[in-house]
C-alpha positions in Angstrom: 106.1 101.3 172.9 106.1 103.4 175.5 108.9 105.0 176.3 110.4 107.1 179.3 109.9 110.2 179.9 113.4 111.4 179.0 113.4 109.9 176.0 109.7 111.1 174.8 109.9 113.5 172.1 107.5 116.5 172.5 104.7 116.3 170.9 104.4 118.6 167.1 107.2 120.1 165.7 109.1 119.2 163.4 110.4 115.6 163.8 108.0 115.0 166.5 105.9 111.8 166.2 102.9 112.3 164.2 100.8 109.5 162.2 101.7 109.6 158.7 99.8 109.3 156.1 98.4 105.8 155.1 100.8 104.3 153.1 104.3 104.0 155.0 106.4 101.1 154.9 106.3 98.0 157.3 108.9 95.4 157.7 108.1 91.7 157.4 107.4 90.1 161.2 109.3 87.3 162.9 113.1 87.1 163.0 115.2 89.8 160.4 115.3 88.7 157.1 118.9 87.8 155.5 120.1 89.9 153.3 118.2 90.2 150.3 118.1 88.2 146.8 115.0 88.9 145.0 114.4 85.2 143.8 116.3 83.5 146.1 115.0 79.8 146.1 113.8 79.9 150.5 114.0 76.3 152.6 110.1 75.5 153.0 108.3 76.9 155.7 111.2 79.2 156.2 110.3 83.5 155.5 112.2 84.6 152.0 115.8 85.9 152.9 114.8 89.1 151.5 115.3 93.1 152.2 112.8 95.0 153.9 110.5 95.4 150.9 110.3 91.5 149.7 107.7 91.5 153.4 106.6 88.5 154.9 102.6 88.0 155.5 101.3 90.7 158.2 98.7 89.8 161.1 95.5 90.5 160.8 93.8 93.4 161.6 97.1 95.5 161.4 96.9 98.9 160.1 100.2 100.1 158.1 102.4 103.2 159.5 105.8 104.2 159.2 106.3 105.6 162.6 104.9 103.2 164.9 102.3 100.3 164.6 98.9 101.8 164.3 96.3 101.0 167.0 92.7 99.0 165.6 90.1 101.1 165.4 92.0 104.0 164.5 91.0 105.8 161.5 94.1 107.2 159.7 95.1 111.2 159.6 98.4 113.2 160.1 97.0 113.5 164.0 95.5 110.7 164.7 96.4 109.4 168.1 99.6 106.8 167.8 102.4 105.0 169.0 105.8 107.5 167.9 107.7 105.7 165.4 111.2 105.6 164.7 112.1 109.8 164.0 113.5 111.0 166.9 113.0 114.9 167.5 116.5 116.5 167.2 117.2 120.7 166.8 120.4 119.8 166.0 123.0 116.3 164.5 122.8 115.4 168.3 119.5 116.8 169.1 119.0 115.6 173.4 122.1 113.9 173.1 125.0 113.9 175.1 127.1 113.3 172.3 127.5 110.5 169.9 128.8 107.9 172.6 127.1 109.0 175.6 125.4 107.0 178.0 121.5 107.9 178.2 118.9 106.9 180.4 117.9 103.2 180.5 121.4 102.1 178.3 123.4 99.6 180.3 123.5 95.7 179.7 123.3 93.5 178.9 123.4 94.3 175.2 121.3 93.9 172.3 121.6 91.1 169.1 123.0 93.4 166.3 121.8 92.4 163.1 124.1 89.6 161.8 124.6 89.1 165.3 125.1 84.6 165.9 121.9 83.9 166.9 121.5 81.8 170.3 122.2 78.1 170.8 126.2 78.7 169.0 128.3 75.9 170.7 129.5 77.7 174.2 128.3 81.0 172.9 131.0 81.7 171.2 132.1 81.7 167.3 129.7 79.2 165.1 130.9 79.6 161.3 127.6 80.0 160.8 127.8 78.6 157.1 124.3 79.4 155.9 123.2 76.3 153.8 121.9 76.4 149.9 118.3 75.0 149.9 117.5 73.5 147.2 113.9 75.0 145.6 111.2 76.6 143.9 112.4 80.1 144.0 111.1 82.2 146.3 110.1 85.7 146.4 108.3 88.5 148.9 106.3 91.2 148.2 105.5 94.2 150.2 102.4 96.3 150.1 103.3 99.4 151.9 100.2 102.4 150.6 97.9 101.0 153.3 98.2 97.3 152.7 99.2 94.0 153.7 101.9 91.7 153.3 102.2 89.6 150.4 104.8 86.3 150.3 104.7 84.7 147.3 106.6 81.5 145.9 106.3 80.2 142.5 108.6 77.3 140.4 111.1 79.5 139.2 113.3 75.6 138.4 115.5 77.3 136.2 117.3 79.9 137.7 117.7 77.6 141.2 121.1 77.0 142.3 121.9 72.8 142.3 123.5 71.0 144.3 126.9 68.7 143.1 129.2 66.5 144.3 133.0 68.2 143.1 136.8 67.4 144.6 139.0 70.4 145.4 138.8 73.3 142.7 141.5 74.3 140.7 141.3 77.6 138.8 141.7 77.4 135.2 143.6 80.2 133.3 141.5 80.9 129.7 137.8 81.2 130.3 135.3 80.0 127.1 134.2 83.8 125.2 132.0 83.2 122.7 133.3 86.8 120.5 129.6 87.1 119.2 131.1 85.5 115.3 130.0 81.5 115.6 133.2 80.6 117.7 130.5 79.2 120.7 126.8 78.9 121.8 124.0 80.5 123.6 120.8 78.9 125.8 119.3 76.8 122.8 121.7 77.2 120.5 123.5 75.0 118.0 127.7 75.0 118.5 128.9 77.2 115.4 125.8 79.4 115.7 127.0 83.0 116.0 125.0 85.6 118.7 124.2 88.1 116.5 123.1 86.7 113.8 119.3 87.2 114.3 120.8 91.0 115.6 117.6 93.7 114.2 118.3 97.4 113.3 118.6 99.0 116.6 120.0 96.5 118.2 122.6 96.4 120.1 125.6 94.2 118.9 126.7 91.2 121.3 130.4 91.9 121.9 130.8 88.4 123.9 129.3 85.5 126.3 131.5 84.1 128.6 131.7 80.3 130.4 132.9 79.7 133.6 136.0 78.0 134.0 136.3 77.8 137.9 135.8 73.8 139.3 133.5 74.8 142.3 132.3 73.3 145.8 129.8 71.0 145.8 127.8 73.8 146.4 128.6 76.2 144.0 130.4 80.2 144.7 128.5 82.9 144.9 130.4 86.4 142.5 132.3 89.4 143.6 131.8 92.3 141.3 131.7 93.2 138.9 133.9 96.1 138.8 135.0 98.0 135.6 138.5 99.7 136.0 139.4 101.3 133.2 139.4 98.5 129.9 139.2 95.8 132.0 136.1 94.3 133.7 137.0 92.2 137.4 134.6 89.7 138.8 136.0 87.5 141.9 134.7 83.8 142.6 136.0 81.2 145.1 139.6 81.4 145.0 139.8 83.3 142.3 139.6 87.5 141.3 139.9 87.5 137.4 140.1 90.9 135.0 139.1 91.0 131.3 138.9 92.8 128.3 135.3 94.9 128.1 136.0 95.0 124.5 136.0 90.5 124.2 135.8 89.1 127.3 139.4 87.5 127.2 141.3 87.4 130.4 143.9 90.1 131.0 145.3 88.7 134.3 144.5 85.9 136.8 145.1 86.5 140.5 144.8 83.3 142.9 144.0 83.3 146.4 145.1 80.6 149.0 141.4 80.5 150.4 137.8 81.8 149.4 137.4 85.0 148.9 134.7 85.8 151.7 134.0 89.4 151.4 134.3 92.5 148.8 133.1 96.0 149.1 130.6 97.1 146.4 132.4 100.0 144.6 136.2 99.8 144.7 138.2 102.7 145.4 139.1 105.9 142.2 142.0 105.0 141.2 140.5 101.3 140.7 142.2 100.0 144.3 140.0 97.8 146.5 140.4 95.3 149.5 138.9 91.7 149.6 138.7 89.8 152.2 139.9 86.3 152.1 139.7 83.4 154.7 142.5 82.7 156.9 142.5 78.7 156.4 140.4 76.4 153.8 138.9 74.4 156.6 135.4 75.0 157.8 137.1 76.7 161.0 138.9 79.1 158.9 137.4 83.0 159.9 137.2 86.0 157.2 140.3 87.7 159.1 142.6 88.1 156.1 142.3 91.7 153.6 144.3 92.0 150.2 144.4 94.7 148.3 144.2 94.8 144.6 144.9 97.0 141.7 142.4 95.8 139.1 144.0 97.8 136.8 146.5 95.3 136.7 145.4 92.2 138.9 149.0 93.0 140.7 148.5 92.2 144.7 149.7 94.7 146.8 149.5 94.7 150.4 147.9 91.8 153.1 147.3 91.7 156.1 145.1 90.0 159.2 142.8 92.5 160.3 143.5 93.8 164.0 140.6 91.6 166.5 139.4 93.8 168.8 139.2 91.6 172.1 138.6 87.8 172.9 134.2 88.6 171.8 136.0 89.5 167.9 134.4 86.9 165.9 135.5 87.6 162.2 134.0 84.9 161.1 131.5 87.2 158.7 132.6 90.5 158.0 131.5 93.6 155.5 133.4 95.8 153.6 133.1 99.0 152.2 135.3 102.1 150.3 135.4 105.9 151.2 138.4 107.8 149.4 141.6 105.9 150.6 139.5 104.5 153.4 138.3 100.4 153.8 136.3 99.4 156.8 135.7 96.5 158.3 132.3 95.8 159.6 131.0 92.7 161.5 129.1 92.0 164.8 130.4 94.9 168.0 133.3 95.7 166.5 134.9 98.1 164.0 138.3 98.6 162.1 139.5 101.1 159.2 142.4 100.7 156.6 144.3 103.5 154.6 143.9 101.4 151.0 146.9 102.7 149.2 149.2 100.9 152.0 147.3 99.6 155.0 147.7 101.2 157.1 145.2 100.5 159.9 143.4 104.9 160.2 141.2 103.6 163.4 139.4 101.0 165.4 136.7 100.3 168.0 135.6 103.4 169.3 135.1 104.1 172.7 131.6 103.9 174.4 128.0 101.5 174.3 127.4 102.9 170.4 128.9 100.0 168.3 129.6 100.0 163.9 128.2 96.8 162.6 128.4 97.8 159.0 129.3 100.9 156.6 128.0 102.3 153.7 130.7 103.9 151.7 130.9 106.4 148.4 131.3 110.4 148.4 130.4 109.7 152.1 130.8 107.4 154.6 128.3 106.3 156.8 128.1 103.8 159.9 125.3 102.0 161.0 125.5 101.3 164.9 124.2 99.9 167.5 124.1 101.0 171.5 123.9 98.5 174.7 119.9 98.6 176.1 118.8 97.1 179.2 116.6 95.6 176.8 117.7 93.0 174.5 113.7 93.1 172.0 114.0 97.4 172.2 117.2 98.1 170.2 118.7 101.2 170.1 120.3 102.2 166.6 122.1 105.4 165.6 123.6 106.6 162.4 126.8 108.4 161.7 129.0 110.7 159.3 132.6 109.2 159.8 135.3 111.7 159.4 137.0 108.8 156.7 140.6 109.6 157.8 139.9 109.3 161.9 136.9 108.3 161.9 135.4 110.6 164.0 131.9 111.3 163.8 130.1 114.8 162.1 127.3 114.3 163.6 124.7 111.3 165.2 121.3 111.0 164.5 119.0 108.0 166.5 115.7 106.9 165.4 113.3 106.2 168.0 113.8 102.7 170.1 113.2 99.7 168.7 113.8 101.0 164.9 117.1 99.2 163.5 118.9 100.7 160.6 118.9 97.7 157.9 120.0 99.7 154.4 121.5 102.7 153.2 120.5 103.0 149.6 122.2 106.5 148.5 124.7 107.9 150.5 124.7 111.9 149.5 121.3 112.5 150.1 121.1 110.0 152.8 118.6 107.9 152.4 118.3 104.8 154.9 115.7 101.6 155.7 114.5 101.1 158.5 113.3 98.2 160.1 111.3 97.4 163.5 109.2 94.1 164.1 106.3 94.2 161.7 107.0 98.0 160.1 109.1 98.7 157.7 110.3 103.0 157.1 112.9 104.9 154.5 113.3 107.9 155.7 116.5 110.5 154.4 118.3 113.2 156.9 120.2 116.7 155.9 123.3 117.1 155.4 124.2 117.7 159.1 122.4 114.7 160.2 119.3 116.7 160.9 115.6 114.8 160.0 114.8 115.3 156.5 111.4 113.3 155.5 110.0 110.1 156.1 109.0 108.8 152.5 105.1 107.8 152.4 103.7 105.8 149.0 100.4 105.6 147.8 98.1 102.8 148.9 98.5 99.9 146.7 102.4 100.5 145.3 105.1 97.3 145.9 108.4 97.7 146.3 111.3 95.0 146.4 114.6 96.8 146.3 117.4 94.7 145.3 120.2 94.3 147.7 122.2 91.4 147.1 121.9 87.7 148.2 120.0 86.2 150.0 123.0 83.3 150.7 125.3 86.2 153.1 123.0 85.9 155.9 125.9 87.2 157.9 127.6 90.4 157.8 125.6 91.9 155.4 127.0 94.9 153.5 124.8 98.3 154.4 125.5 99.5 150.6 125.3 98.2 147.5 121.4 98.4 146.8 119.5 98.4 143.1 116.4 99.4 142.3 116.9 102.7 144.2 118.2 105.6 142.9 118.6 109.5 144.2 119.9 113.0 143.5 119.7 116.1 145.3 115.7 116.1 146.1 114.6 113.2 145.0 114.4 109.5 145.7 113.9 107.1 142.7 112.3 103.4 144.2 111.1 100.4 141.4 108.0 99.1 142.3 107.6 95.0 142.7 106.9 93.2 139.2 103.0 93.4 138.4 101.5 89.9 136.8 98.5 90.8 137.4 97.9 91.6 133.9 98.7 90.1 130.7 102.9 90.5 131.1 105.0 91.4 133.9 105.3 95.5 133.7 106.1 97.9 136.7 106.9 101.5 137.1 109.5 103.7 138.9 107.9 106.9 141.7 109.6 108.9 142.5 109.2 110.4 146.0 110.0 114.2 147.2 112.6 114.2 149.8 111.8 116.9 151.1 108.4 116.1 151.8 108.2 112.6 151.6 105.8 111.9 149.4 105.1 111.0 145.5 106.1 113.5 143.2 105.4 111.0 139.7 105.3 107.6 138.8 106.8 107.0 135.5 105.5 103.1 133.8 108.1 100.7 132.8 108.0 100.2 128.2 104.8 97.9 127.8 105.2 94.0 128.9 109.0 95.3 130.4 109.4 95.4 133.7 112.5 98.6 134.8 114.8 99.2 138.0 117.0 102.0 138.6 120.8 101.1 138.8 122.0 104.8 140.0 122.3 108.3 138.8 123.8 109.0 135.2 124.0 112.7 134.6 120.8 113.8 136.0 118.7 111.6 134.9 118.0 108.1 136.4 119.8 104.8 134.4 117.9 102.1 134.3 117.4 98.3 133.5 115.8 97.3 131.5 115.1 93.5 132.3 114.4 90.8 129.6 112.4 88.5 128.6 111.9 85.6 126.9 111.4 86.7 123.5 112.6 90.1 124.1 115.9 91.4 124.4 116.6 93.9 127.6 118.6 96.7 127.9 119.9 100.1 129.4 117.5 103.0 129.2 117.4 106.8 131.1 114.6 108.6 132.8 114.4 111.8 132.7 114.1 113.2 137.0 110.9 115.3 136.0 109.3 111.8 134.9 107.7 110.6 131.2 108.8 108.0 129.0 112.2 106.1 129.4 115.0 106.7 126.4 116.1 103.6 125.4 120.6 104.1 125.1 121.1 100.6 124.1 118.5 98.0 122.6 119.7 94.2 123.7 119.1 92.1 121.0 115.7 89.7 121.1 117.5 86.9 119.3 119.5 86.7 122.5 116.9 87.7 125.6 116.8 83.5 126.1 120.3 83.8 126.8 120.3 87.3 129.2 117.0 86.2 131.2 118.9 82.9 132.0 121.5 84.3 134.3 120.9 83.8 137.4 120.6 86.8 140.3 121.7 88.6 137.9 124.3 92.0 138.4 123.9 94.7 135.6 126.3 97.4 134.8 126.7 100.0 132.2 130.0 101.7 132.0 132.0 103.2 129.2 128.5 103.3 126.6 128.6 99.4 127.1 126.6 97.0 129.2 127.3 93.9 131.2 125.1 91.3 132.8 127.2 89.0 135.8 125.7 86.2 137.4 125.4 86.9 141.0 125.9 82.8 141.3 127.3 79.6 140.1 126.5 76.5 140.2 125.3 73.5 138.7 124.6 69.5 138.9 127.4 68.2 137.5 131.5 69.0 136.5 129.8 69.4 133.2 127.5 71.5 133.7 129.5 73.5 136.2 131.8 74.5 132.9 128.7 75.6 130.7 127.5 77.8 133.0 127.3 81.2 131.3 129.1 83.4 133.4 129.1 87.1 132.3 127.5 88.7 128.4 128.4 92.0 127.5 126.6 94.0 124.9 127.6 97.2 122.6 127.4 99.4 119.9 
């Protein structure tokens, strides 16, 4: 890549393009991937829909490098000659920029494609429904070697976990899900109808508090599950045309809110007071858009304000949106447009900003982070930028622009800010300081493979910027789990800690023997982990000290229910109030009978 002189960073100095140490991440080649769903089925011949960490095969003869593609024949080394990478030199929050929306040399029309933009060939070039089809087939996973290695795509016969198409009539949510309270009132996988889920529990193992089965008649291809979220003593999940709250203690339904149409978007986290804003389609036909917002109190199930998203002109397409909450602000991202509303009363706080750079997605939480795409004169060489916004006004507090060609893919942490970037066949992870200036680029050891889990592979458009698992961060360290290694007698992996000030690995901590672990978040200064189950080993919740070492088990799930635990499809894991919850990320079955026997959520506690 050759940049115009006005955009060419100076050689040397902080943030200048240099050849990084070997071991930088690279993304998959080919078209931009769909939202990742580790282990989701893919169509034959189609690249897996994964995060950058789930890569595609690399072109022969290409060496890795995080800041740019290394040229054949160049020896790796910190001072080797290499094309500029993603980290532009920026002496301050705005670097060499006139402002967050200012014109830069070479920026003009036509507009580049934003991530999640409709693919060419839609009807009349306008809005098409773009509903992703469900592929019937064996599950596939893609793993990435980011430390001086190659991309490896693998697929296998995980037939027990594939979503299966079925015929069904119109869905009618029922009011009382089937709950096994662990006392003999239900059945588990491979168990009799009168089995007690805690009958085989051993000393030191947690209790099965309850096991819930599906109670909703779904459309033929099933439905994604939104959530779960915990608000006080209630755990809430949404699916198809309803949102329901259940007691964390016994799993019994406390409330259900029926929706007029399909639930089509939700933030990864609610507001601190338990309020959430979801997206609901504005009709029940194939032409409906994800254009209506509904506020819900997760503690009570009461519906608050409802309004249609303000459309910013003729070319504002609302078929696919993403939602994020920061403080009392909910943001609505989509291709080339954005809005923000107050969670408490629905008042619009800000809309589409002026200028050539437009947010397409947001990450929420303790800070509001916006990922934007800027119009350029070359659609094949995009310009992205990342900003921290004031959640009340939308005004940027700082702006950082990576080098041309690098696209913002995910935000792994908002505070500290850790961002995933991709460019063609390359993948890079960077961290920024509190003022938005460059902090470091993450560089792994040779041979390490990583596979962050960032959600459903079926959500191709309107992807969220946040909500990934398999990653966590504290003030000075970024933690990321390696992809499972099946080269030995059992699947296992490790957690790698990276120094955010240097980008280099600090230490590695192995999972328990024959197990795999996945960071969920930070908890009390430690890394909170889900220890995944096996067919003869129950999962559990553990913590890992910020100095490394061996994981310490907080909640060991019983081995006697391991087959049930492992059977949850694309599972989502929560830990709150000393209890752990596992929910299916998608519910589907071959027929109505099997659909209503599908296990959807399970809880463990002491």
